[in-house]
C-alpha positions, 0 to 999 in steps of 0.5 A: 497463405492466410489473408493478412486481415484475417491473420490480424483478427485471428492474432488479436482473439488468440491474445485476448483469449491468452488474456494479453490485453497490452500486446492484443492493443500494440501489436499492429501499431509495433508490427508497422514501426518493426518494418519500417525501422528494420527491427529483429523479431526479437526487438519486436517481440521485446518490445510488444512484451514489455508494452504487456507488462506495463500495461499490467503494472498500471492495473495492478497499481489501480487495483492497489489503489483502489483496495487501499481507502488512501485519501488520493489528494494526500500526496507528496505532489501535495506536501511542502517537504522543505518545511521538515527538518533535513533529517526527518527528510531524509527520514521519509527519503528513506521510508518511501524505499518500501526497504522497511517492509521486508524487515516488518518494521513499525512506524509511529507519527507523534505530533501536534494536529496540523503538522501533517503526519496523515498526509505524509504517511499517506503519501508514502502509502501511495508510494507503497503501492507504486512499488507494487506492495499492498496497503490499507488506510484506515482510521483506527476507529473504524479498524477498531470497531469491524475488530468488536464487531467480527470478534462479536459474531466469532470470526475475528481470526478470519478478519484478521486473515484477511488485514494480513494480506496487506504488506503494510496497514497504516492506522491514522488517529490512534489517539481518538480510540478510547481506553476501553479494555474491549477496543485495546485487546482487539486492538492489541490482538491486531499489533501482535499478530503483525508483529515481526512479519508485517509493517503498521504505520501509525499516525496519533496527536499524543506522546505514545508515553502518555497514551499508553500509559495506565494501561494493564502490561498485557496491552502496552502496545509500546512494546510492538511499535517505534517511534523513528518518526516524527 
């Protein structure tokens, strides 16, 4: 019969080679608990698998948060929803479920500066990540410059493909993008690429109708966004 210590070390090494870090970390303590409580082999394995799944979910969430660019201080824990109307609170609760992503619904948050548009959409982005969705948060002007650079370098399709990996893209402060034709063109290209496939969330300090007024028809972005929010 193999030495228990050697068996313990070998099992830990096997689990680590299989990239089952959660099981490798928790099996000794769970084995002791199983012996004390008389757990069945199935119950022991179930708890061990549950620990592995929890660790993987935690690590995935950490990776998604790092990749998102979200301002981490802007969560629902740091925002007082009670000052919003009951209708808007209900709307936010529905958005938190993430169900709108499956229908590729776009959301634009319109309101005066300081009312909490950016905070709420950032908090919503964090909730979506906790549900396992990939999210990108970016100032609209920053993303537009990124797309313009990609277009100049003849790699706009590749840049759009990178953005397409996100289930939700949150564009903050779209009103700060100038009515420059090149800027509007790349922005429209992004929105039209995602239209009816992937969701886009937008904040702006100005009415979408006034912001898009006067643009040539082919760049009228109002055709690819809706306004159910703020």
